[in-house]
Each structure stands twice: as structure tokens, then as C-alpha cells.
A tleap script that builds the chain and sets N, CA, C and O, in Angstrom:
source leaprc.protein.ff14SB
mol = sequence {
  NMET ARG VAL ALA LYS TYR LEU ARG LEU SER
  ASN GLU ASP LEU PHE ASN LYS ASP GLU SER
  SER SER ILE VAL ASN GLN ARG LEU LEU ILE
  ASP SER TYR ILE GLN ARG SER GLU GLU LEU
  ILE GLY CYS LYS THR GLU GLU PHE ILE ASP
  ASP GLY PHE THR GLY THR ASN MET GLU ARG
  PRO GLY ILE CTHR
}
set mol.1.N position { 152.943 -0.523 63.776 }
set mol.1.CA position { 151.812 0.309 62.853 }
set mol.1.C position { 151.295 -0.675 61.830 }
set mol.1.O position { 151.987 -1.671 61.623 }
set mol.2.N position { 150.180 -0.525 61.174 }
set mol.2.CA position { 149.577 -1.224 60.746 }
set mol.2.C position { 149.382 -0.145 59.580 }
set mol.2.O position { 149.169 1.038 59.845 }
set mol.3.N position { 149.490 -0.761 57.915 }
set mol.3.CA position { 149.441 0.359 56.576 }
set mol.3.C position { 148.109 -0.561 55.957 }
set mol.3.O position { 148.169 -1.775 55.763 }
set mol.4.N position { 146.831 0.346 55.681 }
set mol.4.CA position { 146.206 0.309 54.694 }
set mol.4.C position { 146.003 0.082 53.402 }
set mol.4.O position { 145.728 1.126 52.812 }
set mol.5.N position { 146.029 -0.907 52.690 }
set mol.5.CA position { 145.935 -0.154 51.365 }
set mol.5.C position { 144.905 -0.829 50.295 }
set mol.5.O position { 144.718 -2.000 49.965 }
set mol.6.N position { 144.335 0.366 49.908 }
set mol.6.CA position { 143.255 0.549 49.181 }
set mol.6.C position { 143.107 0.191 47.911 }
set mol.6.O position { 143.683 1.014 47.199 }
set mol.7.N position { 142.500 -0.823 47.172 }
set mol.7.CA position { 143.087 -0.858 45.510 }
set mol.7.C position { 141.813 -0.852 44.841 }
set mol.7.O position { 141.206 -1.923 44.830 }
set mol.8.N position { 141.159 0.391 44.142 }
set mol.8.CA position { 139.698 0.326 43.372 }
set mol.8.C position { 140.003 0.320 41.704 }
set mol.8.O position { 141.008 0.602 41.052 }
set mol.9.N position { 138.451 -0.205 41.279 }
set mol.9.CA position { 138.522 -0.640 39.848 }
set mol.9.C position { 138.508 0.940 39.061 }
set mol.9.O position { 138.007 1.968 39.517 }
set mol.10.N position { 139.103 0.793 37.962 }
set mol.10.CA position { 139.335 2.201 37.164 }
set mol.10.C position { 138.215 1.684 36.011 }
set mol.10.O position { 137.986 0.478 35.930 }
set mol.11.N position { 137.648 2.469 35.282 }
set mol.11.CA position { 136.552 2.989 34.658 }
set mol.11.C position { 137.020 1.706 33.618 }
set mol.11.O position { 136.241 0.807 33.300 }
set mol.12.N position { 138.253 1.783 33.213 }
set mol.12.CA position { 138.647 1.208 31.852 }
set mol.12.C position { 138.297 -0.608 31.752 }
set mol.12.O position { 138.057 -1.367 30.813 }
set mol.13.N position { 138.430 -0.790 33.349 }
set mol.13.CA position { 138.599 -2.186 33.753 }
set mol.13.C position { 137.159 -2.460 34.228 }
set mol.13.O position { 137.046 -3.370 35.050 }
set mol.14.N position { 136.138 -1.872 33.873 }
set mol.14.CA position { 134.595 -2.477 34.493 }
set mol.14.C position { 133.989 -3.501 34.459 }
set mol.14.O position { 133.283 -3.976 35.349 }
set mol.15.N position { 134.297 -4.063 33.073 }
set mol.15.CA position { 133.794 -4.971 32.708 }
set mol.15.C position { 134.516 -6.000 32.453 }
set mol.15.O position { 134.163 -6.847 31.633 }
set mol.16.N position { 135.768 -6.070 33.212 }
set mol.16.CA position { 136.511 -7.527 33.489 }
set mol.16.C position { 136.115 -8.502 34.306 }
set mol.16.O position { 135.947 -8.272 35.504 }
set mol.17.N position { 135.938 -9.573 33.833 }
set mol.17.CA position { 135.508 -10.812 35.101 }
set mol.17.C position { 136.604 -11.151 35.862 }
set mol.17.O position { 136.299 -11.876 36.809 }
set mol.18.N position { 137.854 -10.861 35.773 }
set mol.18.CA position { 138.969 -11.515 36.077 }
set mol.18.C position { 139.418 -10.030 37.115 }
set mol.18.O position { 138.941 -8.901 36.997 }
set mol.19.N position { 140.529 -10.520 38.166 }
set mol.19.CA position { 140.966 -9.633 38.938 }
set mol.19.C position { 141.593 -8.541 37.758 }
set mol.19.O position { 142.441 -8.884 36.934 }
set mol.20.N position { 140.974 -7.091 37.849 }
set mol.20.CA position { 141.153 -6.434 36.717 }
set mol.20.C position { 143.136 -6.003 36.522 }
set mol.20.O position { 144.073 -6.240 37.284 }
set mol.21.N position { 143.103 -5.543 35.619 }
set mol.21.CA position { 144.508 -5.003 35.235 }
set mol.21.C position { 144.784 -3.767 36.340 }
set mol.21.O position { 145.813 -3.620 37.000 }
set mol.22.N position { 143.696 -2.998 36.360 }
set mol.22.CA position { 144.106 -1.583 37.269 }
set mol.22.C position { 144.574 -1.793 38.524 }
set mol.22.O position { 145.486 -1.211 39.111 }
set mol.23.N position { 143.615 -2.994 39.013 }
set mol.23.CA position { 144.159 -3.623 40.893 }
set mol.23.C position { 145.450 -3.981 40.645 }
set mol.23.O position { 146.340 -3.304 41.158 }
set mol.24.N position { 145.782 -5.100 39.820 }
set mol.24.CA position { 147.034 -5.217 39.752 }
set mol.24.C position { 148.018 -4.448 39.752 }
set mol.24.O position { 148.954 -4.812 40.464 }
set mol.25.N position { 148.178 -3.172 39.002 }
set mol.25.CA position { 149.068 -2.729 38.977 }
set mol.25.C position { 148.958 -1.651 40.311 }
set mol.25.O position { 149.972 -1.271 40.896 }
set mol.26.N position { 147.547 -1.204 40.714 }
set mol.26.CA position { 147.751 -0.586 41.927 }
set mol.26.C position { 148.376 -1.169 43.162 }
set mol.26.O position { 148.846 -0.481 44.068 }
set mol.27.N position { 148.346 -2.779 43.133 }
set mol.27.CA position { 148.906 -3.198 44.437 }
set mol.27.C position { 150.406 -3.499 43.949 }
set mol.27.O position { 151.130 -3.823 44.890 }
set mol.28.N position { 150.988 -3.471 42.803 }
set mol.28.CA position { 152.072 -3.478 42.711 }
set mol.28.C position { 153.066 -1.859 42.836 }
set mol.28.O position { 154.289 -1.776 42.950 }
set mol.29.N position { 152.372 -1.067 42.789 }
set mol.29.CA position { 152.756 0.577 43.277 }
set mol.29.C position { 153.345 0.698 44.360 }
set mol.29.O position { 154.463 0.913 44.829 }
set mol.30.N position { 151.842 0.419 44.772 }
set mol.30.CA position { 151.623 0.461 46.515 }
set mol.30.C position { 152.245 -0.539 47.453 }
set mol.30.O position { 152.241 -0.338 48.667 }
set mol.31.N position { 152.808 -1.672 46.881 }
set mol.31.CA position { 154.160 -2.652 47.366 }
set mol.31.C position { 155.006 -2.266 47.305 }
set mol.31.O position { 155.764 -2.297 48.274 }
set mol.32.N position { 155.394 -1.621 46.006 }
set mol.32.CA position { 156.681 -0.956 46.267 }
set mol.32.C position { 156.979 0.241 47.003 }
set mol.32.O position { 157.917 0.172 47.797 }
set mol.33.N position { 156.276 1.462 46.875 }
set mol.33.CA position { 156.215 2.340 47.683 }
set mol.33.C position { 156.457 1.837 48.985 }
set mol.33.O position { 157.535 2.135 49.499 }
set mol.34.N position { 155.595 1.075 49.667 }
set mol.34.CA position { 155.725 0.349 51.215 }
set mol.34.C position { 157.479 0.335 51.338 }
set mol.34.O position { 158.285 0.996 51.993 }
set mol.35.N position { 157.601 -0.931 50.212 }
set mol.35.CA position { 159.183 -1.331 50.540 }
set mol.35.C position { 160.117 -0.606 50.165 }
set mol.35.O position { 161.234 -1.123 50.177 }
set mol.36.N position { 160.005 0.652 49.761 }
set mol.36.CA position { 161.632 1.902 50.095 }
set mol.36.C position { 160.995 2.880 50.824 }
set mol.36.O position { 161.601 3.931 50.615 }
set mol.37.N position { 159.971 3.077 51.658 }
set mol.37.CA position { 159.490 3.563 52.409 }
set mol.37.C position { 160.287 3.660 53.547 }
set mol.37.O position { 160.520 2.452 53.564 }
set mol.38.N position { 161.097 4.205 54.818 }
set mol.38.CA position { 162.094 3.543 55.867 }
set mol.38.C position { 161.033 3.465 56.638 }
set mol.38.O position { 160.930 2.469 57.353 }
set mol.39.N position { 160.136 4.358 56.670 }
set mol.39.CA position { 159.236 4.116 58.117 }
set mol.39.C position { 157.950 3.062 57.635 }
set mol.39.O position { 157.260 2.672 58.578 }
set mol.40.N position { 157.694 2.735 56.737 }
set mol.40.CA position { 156.598 1.748 56.354 }
set mol.40.C position { 157.094 0.054 56.880 }
set mol.40.O position { 156.510 -0.780 57.570 }
set mol.41.N position { 158.666 0.047 56.065 }
set mol.41.CA position { 159.339 -1.723 56.002 }
set mol.41.C position { 158.889 -2.077 57.346 }
set mol.41.O position { 158.961 -1.360 58.344 }
set mol.42.N position { 158.310 -3.525 57.248 }
set mol.42.CA position { 158.315 -4.411 57.761 }
set mol.42.C position { 156.542 -4.135 59.194 }
set mol.42.O position { 156.128 -4.618 60.248 }
set mol.43.N position { 156.082 -2.855 57.977 }
set mol.43.CA position { 154.635 -2.963 58.920 }
set mol.43.C position { 154.066 -3.295 58.479 }
set mol.43.O position { 154.090 -3.299 57.248 }
set mol.44.N position { 152.700 -4.060 59.541 }
set mol.44.CA position { 151.474 -5.323 58.817 }
set mol.44.C position { 150.885 -4.314 57.985 }
set mol.44.O position { 151.020 -3.091 57.957 }
set mol.45.N position { 150.267 -5.039 57.380 }
set mol.45.CA position { 149.058 -4.522 55.792 }
set mol.45.C position { 148.033 -5.357 55.733 }
set mol.45.O position { 148.011 -6.575 55.907 }
set mol.46.N position { 146.979 -4.431 55.410 }
set mol.46.CA position { 145.870 -4.803 55.078 }
set mol.46.C position { 145.389 -4.145 54.109 }
set mol.46.O position { 145.393 -2.914 54.089 }
set mol.47.N position { 144.810 -5.030 52.983 }
set mol.47.CA position { 144.125 -4.905 51.935 }
set mol.47.C position { 143.094 -5.002 51.519 }
set mol.47.O position { 142.571 -6.104 51.350 }
set mol.48.N position { 142.307 -3.486 51.139 }
set mol.48.CA position { 140.807 -3.488 50.771 }
set mol.48.C position { 140.818 -3.177 49.302 }
set mol.48.O position { 141.677 -2.545 48.688 }
set mol.49.N position { 139.551 -3.813 48.771 }
set mol.49.CA position { 139.710 -4.173 47.492 }
set mol.49.C position { 138.274 -3.794 46.990 }
set mol.49.O position { 137.267 -4.370 47.403 }
set mol.50.N position { 138.260 -3.017 46.282 }
set mol.50.CA position { 136.825 -2.401 45.712 }
set mol.50.C position { 137.120 -3.220 43.800 }
set mol.50.O position { 136.882 -2.558 42.790 }
set mol.51.N position { 137.519 -4.328 43.763 }
set mol.51.CA position { 137.503 -4.737 41.702 }
set mol.51.C position { 135.723 -5.454 41.957 }
set mol.51.O position { 135.093 -6.119 42.780 }
set mol.52.N position { 135.560 -4.853 40.789 }
set mol.52.CA position { 134.520 -4.768 40.348 }
set mol.52.C position { 133.017 -3.976 40.542 }
set mol.52.O position { 131.872 -4.231 40.169 }
set mol.53.N position { 133.600 -2.964 41.266 }
set mol.53.CA position { 132.618 -1.727 41.426 }
set mol.53.C position { 133.193 -0.325 41.278 }
set mol.53.O position { 134.252 -0.027 41.831 }
set mol.54.N position { 132.612 0.401 40.655 }
set mol.54.CA position { 133.407 2.123 40.212 }
set mol.54.C position { 133.497 2.566 41.374 }
set mol.54.O position { 133.032 2.046 42.389 }
set mol.55.N position { 134.185 3.690 41.276 }
set mol.55.CA position { 134.239 5.002 42.413 }
set mol.55.C position { 133.571 6.012 42.148 }
set mol.55.O position { 133.840 7.110 42.635 }
set mol.56.N position { 132.470 5.782 41.232 }
set mol.56.CA position { 132.044 7.138 40.978 }
set mol.56.C position { 130.844 7.207 42.575 }
set mol.56.O position { 130.325 8.299 42.809 }
set mol.57.N position { 130.554 6.117 43.438 }
set mol.57.CA position { 129.496 6.218 43.912 }
set mol.57.C position { 130.766 5.553 45.542 }
set mol.57.O position { 131.893 5.061 45.595 }
set mol.58.N position { 129.857 5.887 46.424 }
set mol.58.CA position { 130.187 5.304 47.854 }
set mol.58.C position { 129.619 3.731 48.418 }
set mol.58.O position { 130.185 3.294 49.420 }
set mol.59.N position { 129.047 3.293 48.091 }
set mol.59.CA position { 128.723 2.056 47.889 }
set mol.59.C position { 128.931 1.041 47.004 }
set mol.59.O position { 128.405 0.500 46.032 }
set mol.60.N position { 130.609 0.942 48.216 }
set mol.60.CA position { 131.210 -0.105 47.787 }
set mol.60.C position { 131.917 -0.880 49.074 }
set mol.60.O position { 132.199 -0.348 50.147 }
set mol.61.N position { 132.112 -2.122 48.745 }
set mol.61.CA position { 132.447 -3.091 49.926 }
set mol.61.C position { 133.755 -2.431 50.614 }
set mol.61.O position { 133.475 -2.113 51.770 }
set mol.62.N position { 134.721 -2.209 50.369 }
set mol.62.CA position { 135.938 -1.714 50.580 }
set mol.62.C position { 135.524 -0.430 51.410 }
set mol.62.O position { 136.343 -0.109 52.271 }
set mol.63.N position { 134.439 0.324 51.300 }
set mol.63.CA position { 134.209 1.599 51.786 }
set mol.63.C position { 133.260 1.552 53.105 }
set mol.63.O position { 133.391 2.377 54.009 }
set mol.64.N position { 132.492 0.727 53.126 }
set mol.64.CA position { 131.200 0.254 53.992 }
set mol.64.C position { 131.960 -0.412 55.112 }
set mol.64.O position { 131.351 -0.938 56.044 }
savepdb mol mol.pdb
quit
């Protein structure tokens, strides 16, 4: 089984040029959940990040 992790920019981090704290926090939360879930431990993961793109529309590289 493979697990896809989708991380999306938060509006409060819209103008941050580095990887946003929102992205960092989302990654930590998702990784923590995967590590605690018996059925997901050991699964290969793939990460999709829309850092720098707003979630208000579907024109984002991680979606298309």
C-alpha cells in the first residue's frame, strides 16, 4: 500500500518565501498520524506540496 501526503499553503503564510510553517506543521501532523496507525506503518509515502499556491482554486501543481 502507498500513502499520499498532500500539504497545502495556509492563507496566513501566503507571502512567506521559505517553506511555510503551515507546510512544516502539516508534514509533522501527517507523519505522526502515519506512525501511530497500525495499517499505515511501513507504507511507502509520496508527498505532494502546494507551497506558495493558495487553496482558493484548483490551479495548483500538486492537484494537476
